[in-house]
N, C-alpha and C positions, 0 to 999 in steps of 0.2 A: 504494500500500500504506500501511501504518500501523505505528507503534510506540506501544504503550500499556502501562502497568503499573499494577497495584493492589497496594498494600502495606497490610497490616492488622496491628494489634496491639491490646492491650487498651484503649489510649487512643482509637483511632479508625481511620480509613481515609485514605490518601492516593491520589489518582487523578491520573494524568498522561497526556496524549495530544498527539501532534504535530499538525500542520495540513496535511500533504501529502495531496493527492488526485491519483490518476493517471487520465487520460482517454485511452482508445484505446491504452493500452500505452506511450505516448511522452510525451504532454503532461502536465506536472505543475503544479498550482496549490498554493500554500502558504497557503490561507485557509479550509480546511474546519473546521467545528465538529464535534467528536466527543465532547465531554464536556459534560454538562448536569446541572442539578438536576432530579430527577424530580418533586419537589414543593417548593414554596416554604415549606411549613409544617412539614416533618418532615425528619429527617436521612437522606436517601436520595439517591444520585446514580446516573447512568446513563452509560455509554460505548458507542460503536458502533465497529466496525471491519469491514473487508471491504467489501462493497457498501454504498454510501451510500443505497440505496433499497430499499423493499419493494414489489414489483409496480409499480415506476415512481414511487412516492410517496416523496419524501425522508424519511429517518428524523427529521431535525430537525423537519420539519412534523408528523409523527405524534406525536413526543414532546411537542411544545409544545401540540398539539391535545388530547392526553390530559391533560396537566397542567392546562390552563386550562378545559377543557370537561367532563372526565370525573372525574378524581381530585379536583380542587379541594382542600378541606382535609380530605378523608377520611384516615384512618390505619388501619394494619393492625398486627397483633401481631408479624409476622415479615416478613423480606425475601422469603421464598418466597411469602407472600400478596400482596405488592406485585407480584412477578413474575407470579403467576397472574392478577391483576386486569389487568395490562398485556396479557397474552396474550389474555384475554377481550375486551379492547378491540380488539386487532388482528384477532380473528376476525370481529367484527361491524361495525367502523367503516365508514361509507359513504364515508370518504375514499378507500378502495380500491374502485373501481367495476368493473363488468363488463368495460369496455374494458381497464382495466389488468390484470385477471386474464387476459383473452384474450392480451394481449401477453406476459405472463409464461409462459403455457402454450406458446405458439408458440416462444418462446426456449428453454424447458426441453426441448421435443421435439427441437430441433436439437442441443442440447448432449448429451442422452442418446444420440442416434444417434452423434454424434462420439465419445463415450466408449466405446461398444461397438466401434466400428471401431478405436479405439485399442487395446483389449484384443486384438482379432484380430491387429492389426499386431504387437504385442509377442510374442504366441504364435508367429506365423509367423517373426519374426526369430530367436527363440530356437531354433526348429527348424532354421533355415538355419545358424545358428552351430554347432549340434551335429552336423548331418548334411552340411553343405556345400551344401545346396540344398533345394528343396521342389517337390513335384509339384502339379498342379492338383487332383488327388484329395485330397491331404493338406490343401491350402488349403481346399477345400470342407468337409472334415471339421472343421477348426479353426473355420470360420465357424459350422457347425451346432452344434458343442459349446459354443462361447462364447455364442451366442445362447440356447441351451437353458438353460445354467447360470445366466446373468444373469436371464433371463426367469422361470425357476422361482423364484428367490429373491424377485423382486419380486411375483410372483403369490401366493406363500405368505404374504407379509407385508402384503398389500393391506388398507388400512383403509377404503377406500370401500365403501359399501353396493352391493348388486347394481344397484339403480336408478341410483345415481350413476355407477357404472362404465359402464352402458349409455348413459346420457345423454352422458357425455364421449366414449365411443367413437363414438357417432353424430355428434357435433359435430366431433371432431378426427381421425377415421380418415384422411381425405384429407390432412390436414396431416402426419400420421405417414408415410403412403405417400410423399408428396413428399420428406420429409426422409430417408427410408430410400433412396429411389432416388438422391438427390443424394449422400448420405453414403457409400453402399456402392459406388457407381459400378460397377466391373467385377466385384465380388464376386458370387458366385452364392448366392441365397437360395431355398430351397424355399418353396412356398406356406404349408405349416404353420409353418415358421420365421418367415416374415414376419408371419403372423397372430398368432403367439404374442408376437413382439416388440412389435407394436402394443399388444396388451393389457397387456403388461408396462410399457411406457412410460407408459400411462395410470395404472396402479397406482403407479408410481414417483413420481407427482406428490404423493402424500401419505405415502409411506413414509419411514423415518428414515435411509435410505442417502443420503449426499451425492452429488449429481449436478452442480449448479452451484456456484460459489464461495460464494454466499450471504453473509449478514451475521452478524456476531457482536455479541451484546448482553450487556453486563455491568451488573448492578444490585447496588449495594453500599451498606451503611450499617447502620442500626439500626431494627428493628421496635419497637413499643411495649414488648413483653415481653422484648426482647433487651438484656442488659447489655453484651455484647461484640459487635463487628460481624460481619456475615455478607456473603459475596459469592456471588452466583448468576450463572451465565453460560449462554448457549445460542446455538446456531447455527441460523439460520432462512433458508430459501431463498425462500419465497413463500407466497401464500394461494390456495387453489382451493376453491370451493364451501364456504367457511367452515372448511376444513381448513388448518391451518398446517403447512407442511413443516419440522418441527424435526428436525435431524439429530443433535444431541447437546446434553446439558445436564448441569450439575453444580452443587452447592452446597457451600460450606465455611464454617465458622464458627471464630472464635477461641475457644479454650477454655483452661482451666487447664493441660491437658497438651498444648496446641497453641497456644502464645501468639503466634505470628507467622506470617504468610502473605505470600508474594511471588508474584504471578502476572503473567507477561508475556503480551501478546496480539499476534497478527499477526507482525511481524518480531521474533522472540524470541531470535535467536542471541547478541546481546551480553549480554542479561540472563542467559541461560542460562550463558554463559561466566563472567560475574561470579559467579554462584551456584555453579556446578559445577566451576570451575577449568579448563575445557577447552571448546573450540568443539564444539558438537553434531555438526557434519559431520565434524570431525576424529576425534571420539570414535567415530562410526559407521564411519569409514574404518579406524581401528585395529582395531576388533572384527571387521570384515569381512576384513581382511588376516590377522589371527591365525587366524581360522576357516579361511580358504583354505589357509594354510600347514600347519596341524595336520592337516587332512583329506587332505593329500598323503602323510602318513606311511605308510599301508598300501601305496600304490603304490610309494613309494621302497623299502620293505622287499622287496616281491615282485619289482619290476622291476629296480632298480639293483643290489640286493644278492643277487638270485637266490634269495630265501627263499620257499618255497612256502607260500601261505596258502589254507586251505580256505574255502569260502563261509561256513561256520559261524563260523570264527575271525574272518573279515573283518567279519561282522555284530557279533560281540562287541567287536571293536576299535572299530567305529563307535559303539557305545553308550558305550564308555569315553571316546572323544573328545568326545562330546556332554556327558558329565559333566564332563570337564576344562574345556570351554568355558564351561559354566555356572558353575563355580568361578572361572574367570577373570573373568567378568562380575560375579559377586558380590564378588570382591576389589576390582575397580575401584570399584564402587559404595560399598563399605565405606570406601575411602580418600577418595572424594569426600564422603561424609557426614561423616567425622571431621575432615577437613582444610579443607573448604570450606563445605558446605551448613549444617551444624549451627552453626559459629561465626558465620556471617552471621545466621542466624535468631535466635540467642541475643542478638546485638547489636540486631537490629531489634526484638525483644520489649521492649527498654527505651527505645526512642527516643521523645521527645516529639513532638507533632504537627508542629511546625515542621521538625524534622529528618526526619520521615517525608516531608514534602512536598519537601524538598531532595533526598532520596534518589530519590524517584520521578522528579523532574525530571531529575536527573543520569543515571539509567538510560535514559530516553528520549533525552536529548541524546547519550549515548554511541553509541546506535544510529544517530542522525542523523549524527554525526561520522564513524563508520565508513563510511557510505554516501558521504559527501562526499569522502573521501580515497582511495577505491578505485574501480576502473573498472567500476562498476555504476550502474544507473539510480538517481538520488537520490529514491527513492520514500518516504523518511522525511525530514521537514524542516519548516521554517517555525517560527513561534512555538509554544512548548509551553504548553498550558493545564494548570494544576495547581490542584487543590482538595483540601481536607481535610474530613472529616466526623466530628463527634464527637457523643456522646449529648446533651451539654448545649448546645453552640453550633450544632448543625445543619450545613448545607452552607455552607462558607466558601471563596470564591475566593482563591487565593494569587497566581495569574497568570492573566489572562484577556484575550485579544485582542478588539478590536472592529473592525468594518469601517468605522467612522466615527470622527471625532475626538471623544472624550468631552467636551472643553471647549466644543465647539460645540453640544452636545446635552444640556444639563443636565436638560431636561424628561424625558429618557429615564429618568433615575435617580430622579426624584421622582414621576413619574407611576406610579401603581399598575399600570396596564395595561402600560406600557412595561417595568416590572420583570418582568412575566411572560414577557417575550421574552428575558431574559438567560439 
């Protein structure tokens, strides 16, 4: 996993990323590069998190290929235009070939089947908990309903053309059949459900619903027409037939009425706790516990105290409880904003660039330290790369690791070609 943070104010941007990469869920290396200058000529940086590859091609390779072969010294008016140009490159680059697309599609099909089976399993467990058991007929009904609901959603949002869908179905139907047979094992699928699921999996290859873990991309800095910095981020799973499977994207800019932005990525809990005054998991647990307790009130009134409650009154009480819970959440958020979030953002808005860098580094290091001293996989760690970006000075490294001894390779720093690899 990863811990990264971007901090923006009117002076510029600070980006920080750890170096840990997890392989096979257990093996961790602390030497991954996740933070780069998108261009050597203009104030724009890029970070990656999640999967280190797109269709089997390392992001580091794609970013440096784009920087040295495609972007060169071109410039754009906004960060969104830099993002769009990078996405255009990803759609068309020959660095991603037919074989790598085929490997991604096969992996995607297996994960999609596993996800649907997981939905079925959760629905069945919920029924078992509520009823104390489940029949074969009920299981079959859950299988059919789950497949039908998920498949309908994918088919309705399909962005492939009819020709593309047919081509992919012809090529990968057998792969889908095999994955379904293996993944569903003893579960019973009707022929219509199986056929619909296969079509839906193909459509899901280009839809915006997340299926695999995918990669996160963060592009931040200044376009030529931007006085204050902007940050754009998106999640991407892979490329199929020139389609990029982008599952989410957003853009924020520093403005007069929005003078500071702090955005954590991947392992976010420590940054969120610093910002919001409470661990996000604990906050969710409190909200859930309060909701469960409050919703017990009608049962206590009618059961324990013997007060008769008509269905109409029970419905009205339920609505009142929902209103109370909404006010509870609003109250918590109000306290968080007044006591924690707003004071931090007010301070960040006034920080100079060197202090922005120190803060970004400290927040990533805090996440790493938490992982080191608790009984969890140390999926955040290693050297922290830190950079700042300003309108006047461009992309400046504050801390940067190298896989070689810099004093033994002076040519790397004086050679213009070598500089393009930093």
